[in-house]
C-alpha angles and dihedrals in degrees: 000000000000106000121114144167093280138072099280115179095210131040115185119191114202114261098016133096108192095101101048107069092103091054090044092057090049095052106033092085090054091054097047093102098039111138120248136173142197110274135150116260114232122270094252088064096043090053087065098055099087099032110124118246130206119246109270126200125249092267094063108098098176142354127223100231097183138003128180128180118182116188119192117188105205096172140328086279101045134049125172122204128189120191132189125180135168129186131191110217111223103171137017093260088064093066092097088079087074089070110079122198124191118176124219140174137168089290095044120056126189108226098182142354129185135166136192141184124209105197122208086244131018135022128329122262124221131194125183136207091259087067094055126099129218118230135182130213094216110145117216097306093301092103128044111189134164093207113104136171129232107214125201121186111208112209123245103010088175131147111284094025129106120226123190142166143183132201141172127213132184118208139191097209128214090207135014102247139103137189125218110202105189098166129069144151091293126060116263120219099186133359129177134190125185131186125201115190132185118253113286096020123125134201141201126206130196128188128214128191091358136072115258117271117206115228126238111234115217097183129253091072093299120139128181132197127192133190126179140190094018112180121238123256106241119201114245129185113269093000124156117270113287090238089064097052103038119110106248144159124217115206123190124191126212124195121217114292098050136278122347134196089256092061114063112211091160139012087255089064091053090050091052090050091051089050090059088057093049097047112129094353099100095060113116125240122221088259092055091048090052093048092051091049091051095046094049101035094103096035115100100185135057090239094055090048093050091047091052092051092046092051091049094052092043097051109018099046108070119220109246122149119215108180114175119157112313086002087087087073104018120074120226115254112279093241090056093049091050093046094051094037092221140085144135127264097286091045092051091046091051093047092051090051090051091052094045089052089061091061092047097259118133120218140172139217115250124197116203142159113241089220110075110228097033087102120035133165090265091056110111114238110275140139099229098078100068124082104163143047129214135164134259111205120202101222117223114257113273095018107136119160128159091230091065102080104140092078140122135184109245115203093228107020099043121220112359129185124209120217136170110215090187091062104085095185103051114079126228109279097041140070128203123257096261091063098044118101085004125134119244141170111251107204114206128173090266099047142287138310131189108229138171114243117228125269111229123224112276090237088067089069107048152130117216108191124182127178133190107197141171126209121202127206091261091061097254114145121206133169148096135286132199121194126181123194133202133187119353090349084067100036094051090057092046090052091049092050100036093104097035112117101167126071089229090060094046094056095050092099088056092050091048092051092049093045091053092049106043139024097238137010145155123214109221099177136005137177132180116219127210096349094161100028100088093178090062129067114271117229153171129217115191145154126212145172125219118189118212092011090144114055123225114227116175095322093320126108116222112205125186105218093197093078103172139020134042121228101165110105107212088171089082091060100101130153097226121071113254122256099186136052121262113249124205120208091235144312114302142174119194127180131192127193119180124178114193120189107213122222120270113266094033131102132189112265099176138009127200115248123262116260124218118174121162124177128164090251099044144351137208129192128175136174132186115196137165127217115180106310097342128095111207119197121184131175140169126202119189134181108204105166122042099212130044115197121233090250089065098043092106090054090053092049090050089050093054093044088055090051092048090051092051091049090057096048118115139206113230116222124191133188114265091207 
């Protein structure tokens, strides 16, 4: 299973295909000329040809007819896995199932790999492992990884045909655990999992997003599980991560003599295993000690010292992932990370902890998944669900500062602050929206604990936009706008502009906002504020002109007071009822204030009504007023809860429809003459 304590772009569970479409598109052209030959498909595939299928809708591209995963635990150092799968291709978009990917590394060897196609008419095709190619996911020298993929392109994966494959791998595991993912983006007719254990071994299984299925025991320490007619996972806008909603079974093996650190019966066991990987690696070298002394020499408080260390690790240690063998889970020693001045997320977290230790501040490694919802309290303890590392800092007693918002009160450790040293754009004291209200493994010297990270106040992630504008009697709108951004609203813009060197590139976000808000415009002046100063609000100041902004209707001028910004989410307007909750990126609170001076000789004839909508998950308030010759429009949009259950999806749709209606409302001006 390729999933480690680092930000891996691809996680591939054995025996499933829902995560590999990106890799398939990258390799299919390389396989186009792979040799193939006529050859009879095995009997297990032919037995599927005439099996009746239910009627599937037009969105079903393929169906997994049969899946079989047989795991044989030979010893604590050797596990053998055999996989068979066969798909019937129903529509052209299902052709990607003809591209088979099996990952391998120095600990995981591929013993055999074969593929076949049974066409609707004609002879079978066969392709063997000698016809496969090996590919790597290394990305431009920024990632060094010993995990590769063997790719086999099965011929003729066309609608009406059946494609299938089987492979065998032999693995020297780092921990005694396996995941059975039996649900994917295509419906599954029949899926099997078997476990063969040596004499005296025991196992524990946990189920997630599926009711428990009891195994059939065949004797000789062999157990078999079967599920059938598993529905497909359909993508929905703003749904939780697929990893968090898939039906899956976690199985942990225990050799004779009881539980071991390589078999995780509880989150505490996983924490203890991580501690074995961290042992002796946090200790500072003389060079680290000297750097800490230099960074903190002029700082006279603990907070200033911690901020200096955080900024150093964020910006001076380059993110480069080197993941060889156990290095996918184990950070490099802090002295090595400091010496090389690069490392991945777990390396940077460990180095920061080493440096904090030198100023007398305790800290802890934290494993998390960057997609909220991938790990939840119901998730059985396992190591596959985490893809990132951050730091938990035990704040010194009595330290209270308004900049430290990503904190919680731990019953044993006291007040702890969470911080991501790999996130260059989020200042010390805060965490980005993905990590907020997200479950993580806090690793302490005594073990591990699954905890919920804090949710920051919505005002910490905001856009405050104010505009002073003038409308002439031809309907042309001119004026200036200032917008200031905090939190992720600021960091996202800094990320987008981090490589921009030209002024024309830096004002593109402004042009995009204007283009999405009005039919025509011309930017006359633009300035970016605090692009590099991450501890300060990020902002734009700009002036523009929009001809024919107000529309003439029989001598009346119709003016939309909501000049800029769209909050209505039409993406949620789907025909099918939702199956999954709606997930927000993070808490937020945005405000708009636009003052429009109306042309001389005109008065306001009609104003749109005020809007007040307040749900537990979000609120929206708007007002349109007139004072003398100035229209003043104000609104506030706030996200308060980060997940909306399916039962309240209609309320959320109603909420966004109301916002969209307010955004279209107009002020009616008439001539006073």
